[in-house]
C-alpha positions in Angstrom: 88.6 132.4 0.4 86.6 130.6 2.9 85.8 127.4 1.0 85.7 125.1 4.0 83.2 127.4 5.8 81.1 128.1 2.7 80.7 124.4 1.9 79.8 123.6 5.4 77.3 126.5 5.8 75.8 126.9 2.3 72.8 128.9 3.5 74.8 131.6 5.2 76.3 134.7 3.6 79.6 135.8 5.0 79.4 139.3 6.6 82.1 141.8 6.0 84.2 143.2 8.8 81.6 146.0 9.3 78.7 143.7 9.5 76.7 142.9 12.6 76.0 139.4 13.7 74.0 137.2 11.3 70.5 136.1 12.5 70.4 132.7 14.3 70.6 129.6 12.1 71.7 126.0 12.7 74.2 124.5 10.3 77.5 122.5 10.5 81.1 123.6 10.3 83.3 121.0 8.7 87.1 120.9 8.7 89.3 118.4 6.8 91.7 117.1 9.5 93.4 114.5 7.2 92.8 113.2 3.7 90.5 110.6 5.0 89.2 112.3 8.1 86.8 115.3 8.7 85.6 116.9 11.9 82.3 118.8 12.2 80.2 120.5 14.8 76.9 122.5 14.8 77.0 126.2 14.3 74.3 128.6 15.5 75.5 131.6 13.6 78.5 133.5 12.2 79.2 136.3 14.7 81.8 138.3 12.8 84.0 137.9 9.7 86.8 139.9 8.1 89.6 139.5 5.6 93.1 140.7 6.1 96.0 140.8 3.6 97.1 137.4 5.0 94.0 135.4 5.7 90.2 135.2 6.3 89.1 135.6 9.9 85.7 134.3 11.2 84.2 134.0 14.6 81.4 131.4 14.9 78.9 130.8 17.6 78.8 127.0 18.0 76.5 124.9 20.1 79.2 122.6 21.6 82.2 124.9 22.0 80.9 128.4 22.2 82.7 131.1 20.2 85.2 129.5 17.8 87.9 131.5 15.9 88.8 130.3 12.4 91.7 131.5 10.3 91.4 130.5 6.6 88.7 128.0 7.6 90.8 126.2 10.1 89.8 126.2 13.8 92.3 128.1 16.0 90.6 128.0 19.4 87.2 127.6 20.9 85.7 129.4 23.9 84.8 126.3 26.0 88.3 124.7 25.9 90.9 127.2 24.8 92.0 127.5 28.4 93.4 123.9 28.2 95.7 124.9 25.3 96.8 128.3 26.6 97.3 127.3 30.2 99.5 124.4 28.9 101.3 126.7 26.5 102.3 129.2 29.2 102.3 128.1 32.8 104.7 125.2 32.9 107.5 127.3 31.5 106.8 130.3 33.7 106.5 128.1 36.8 109.7 126.2 36.1 111.6 129.5 35.7 112.9 130.8 39.1 111.7 134.4 38.5 110.3 135.2 35.1 110.1 139.0 34.4 110.3 139.3 30.6 108.5 137.2 28.0 108.5 137.2 24.2 105.6 135.5 22.3 106.0 134.5 18.7 102.5 134.6 17.2 99.7 134.4 19.6 97.6 137.1 17.9 94.3 136.2 19.6 95.7 137.4 22.9 95.1 134.3 25.0 98.8 133.4 25.4 99.4 137.0 26.6 96.4 136.7 28.9 97.8 133.7 30.7 101.4 135.1 30.8 100.1 138.3 32.5 98.6 136.3 35.3 102.1 135.9 36.8 102.8 138.6 39.4 106.5 138.8 38.5 106.0 139.7 34.9 107.2 143.2 34.0 107.1 143.1 30.2 105.5 140.9 27.5 106.3 141.4 23.9 103.9 139.8 21.4 104.9 139.7 17.7 102.2 138.8 15.2 102.4 139.3 11.5 98.7 140.1 11.1 97.5 143.4 12.6 93.9 142.6 11.5 93.8 139.4 13.5 95.0 141.2 16.6 92.5 144.0 16.1 89.7 141.5 15.4 90.4 139.5 18.5 90.9 142.7 20.6 87.4 143.7 19.5 85.5 140.4 19.7 87.2 138.1 22.2 86.0 139.7 25.5 88.0 137.3 27.7 91.2 138.8 26.3 90.4 142.5 26.4 92.0 143.1 29.8 95.2 141.6 28.5 95.2 143.7 25.4 94.8 146.8 27.6 97.6 145.8 30.0 100.4 148.3 29.9 102.9 145.5 30.3 101.9 144.1 26.9 103.8 145.5 23.9 102.6 144.4 20.5 104.7 144.5 17.3 103.5 143.5 13.9 106.2 141.7 11.9 107.4 138.3 10.9 108.1 136.6 14.3 111.8 135.8 13.4 112.5 139.4 12.4 110.6 140.7 15.4 112.6 138.6 17.8 115.9 139.4 16.2 115.2 143.1 16.3 114.7 143.2 20.1 117.6 144.9 21.9 117.2 142.8 25.0 117.1 139.1 26.0 114.1 137.4 27.6 113.5 135.0 30.5 111.0 133.0 28.6 110.3 132.7 24.9 107.0 131.2 23.9 106.4 130.0 20.3 102.6 130.0 19.7 102.7 129.7 15.9 100.6 128.0 13.3 101.4 124.4 12.7 104.0 123.7 10.0 102.1 123.2 6.7 103.4 122.4 3.2 104.2 125.8 1.7 103.5 127.5 5.0 105.2 130.7 6.1 105.9 129.5 9.6 108.0 126.5 8.7 111.3 128.2 9.1 110.4 128.9 12.7 110.5 125.2 13.6 114.0 124.6 12.3 117.2 123.6 14.1 118.9 126.7 12.7 116.2 129.1 14.0 116.4 127.5 17.5 120.2 127.8 17.5 120.5 131.3 15.9 117.2 132.9 16.7 116.0 131.6 20.0 119.0 130.8 22.1 120.8 134.1 21.7 117.7 135.9 22.9 117.3 133.9 26.1 118.8 135.2 29.4 120.8 132.8 31.7 118.4 130.2 33.0 116.1 131.1 30.2 113.3 128.7 29.0 111.9 128.2 25.6 108.6 126.5 24.9 106.9 125.8 21.6 103.6 124.3 20.6 104.5 121.2 18.6 101.3 120.2 16.8 99.0 117.2 17.2 100.3 114.5 19.6 97.7 111.8 19.3 98.4 108.2 18.9 97.8 108.5 15.1 99.1 112.1 14.6 102.4 112.5 16.4 104.7 112.6 13.4 105.4 116.4 13.6 105.5 116.4 17.4 108.2 113.8 17.5 110.2 115.7 14.9 110.0 119.0 16.8 111.0 117.3 20.0 114.0 115.7 18.4 115.0 119.0 16.8 114.9 120.9 20.0 116.9 118.1 21.7 119.7 118.9 19.2 119.9 122.5 20.5 119.1 122.5 24.2 120.6 120.3 27.0 117.3 119.7 28.9 114.1 119.1 27.0 110.6 118.1 28.2 107.7 117.1 26.0 104.1 117.1 27.3 100.6 116.8 26.0 97.0 117.6 26.6 93.7 116.6 24.9 91.8 119.5 23.3 88.2 118.5 22.7 87.5 121.1 20.0 90.6 119.8 18.1 89.4 116.2 18.2 93.0 115.3 19.2 95.8 115.9 21.7 98.2 118.8 21.4 101.9 118.6 22.2 104.4 121.1 23.5 108.2 121.0 23.9 109.9 122.9 26.7 113.7 123.4 26.8 116.6 125.1 28.6 120.3 124.7 29.1 119.7 124.4 32.8 118.0 121.5 34.5 114.3 121.5 35.5 112.8 120.4 38.8 109.5 118.8 38.3 108.1 118.6 41.8 104.3 118.6 42.3 104.3 120.3 45.7 106.8 122.9 44.6 104.7 123.7 41.5 101.5 124.0 43.6 103.3 126.3 45.9 104.5 128.5 43.0 101.0 128.6 41.6 99.6 129.8 44.9 102.3 132.4 45.3 102.8 133.6 41.8 99.6 133.3 39.8 96.7 135.7 40.1 93.3 133.9 40.2 92.7 130.2 39.7 94.0 128.1 37.0 91.1 126.0 35.5 93.1 123.1 34.1 96.6 122.8 35.6 98.0 122.1 39.0 101.3 120.6 40.1 100.2 117.0 39.8 98.8 117.5 36.3 101.8 119.4 35.0 104.0 116.5 36.1 101.6 113.8 34.8 101.3 115.6 31.4 105.0 114.8 30.8 104.3 111.1 31.0 103.9 110.1 27.3 102.2 106.8 26.4 104.5 103.9 25.4 103.8 104.1 21.6 104.6 107.8 21.2 107.4 107.8 23.8 109.2 105.0 21.9 108.8 106.8 18.6 110.2 110.0 20.2 113.2 108.2 21.6 113.9 106.6 18.2 113.2 109.7 16.2 116.0 110.7 13.9 114.4 113.5 11.8 115.6 117.0 12.4 113.4 119.8 11.2 115.2 122.0 8.5 114.0 124.2 5.8 115.1 121.6 3.3 113.7 118.6 5.2 110.5 119.5 7.0 107.4 117.6 8.2 103.9 119.0 7.9 100.5 118.7 9.4 97.5 118.4 7.1 96.6 121.2 4.8 98.3 123.9 2.8 100.1 127.0 4.2 97.9 129.6 2.7 98.6 132.3 5.3 100.2 132.9 8.7 99.2 134.3 12.0 102.9 134.2 13.1 
């Protein structure tokens, strides 16, 4: 069911997965961000659409943000600014690790997280576990910027629940990246944000000096409730924890990440720039050493809330972002 899309684009018919692009039109996509807040932008056409056993998948051509990927009518990423999210998701953790060779990605089916990971020269193996084969195949076919990553022999894709996929690995990893859907009421990803999963699922699969990083939901001045909870939850499991944020224009908000290890971090701008020059193929579009360090400086309102946060994310006591958990791309 694509009710948000259909209501926003009433003149358009939704093509099947075998359809070609719809002729050019001009309508508006609308997404409900909160009960009292909507976000909309102009759409030129629907490029492709498909339905998996888990969710509806649509690729829009938008005027402001280029190609935009939707899952169950919710924006996942947009061509013009997805590099902000995915560089922030990947590079701080890999740059702070002394020599990352193996990486496990929970979720990340569109391939962008794998793409950024594979830019690091030291990487020998990346395992990406996504529950929805159709999302991965859809993105492999239609997101041209990720096709090289999908074809890289270092990338190993498994299709399973992310928890089961990680626990089934015979090895440990230098870095584990959790690129999952936000926790939603009734959502299938919620157990992957809990203290018990971080303790029993993540930590045993990290090598010595290993680093874990998770996306942690919206982190704006009016939307940090889940972010602060995930931060506090991770602090109950790891000795050293860093939170950082970046504004994502297509999300109409800031996003947050939480990075953690049992070994201390050295956040030095010059050293990070040196590691970027030596380790990373090509140019990063968004991050450099100075910005990585500056992104960890949280404004006073949110920083105070994070320091005073007492909520710990459990399956019995969770916090959710807006919307219902109809499906998962975990």
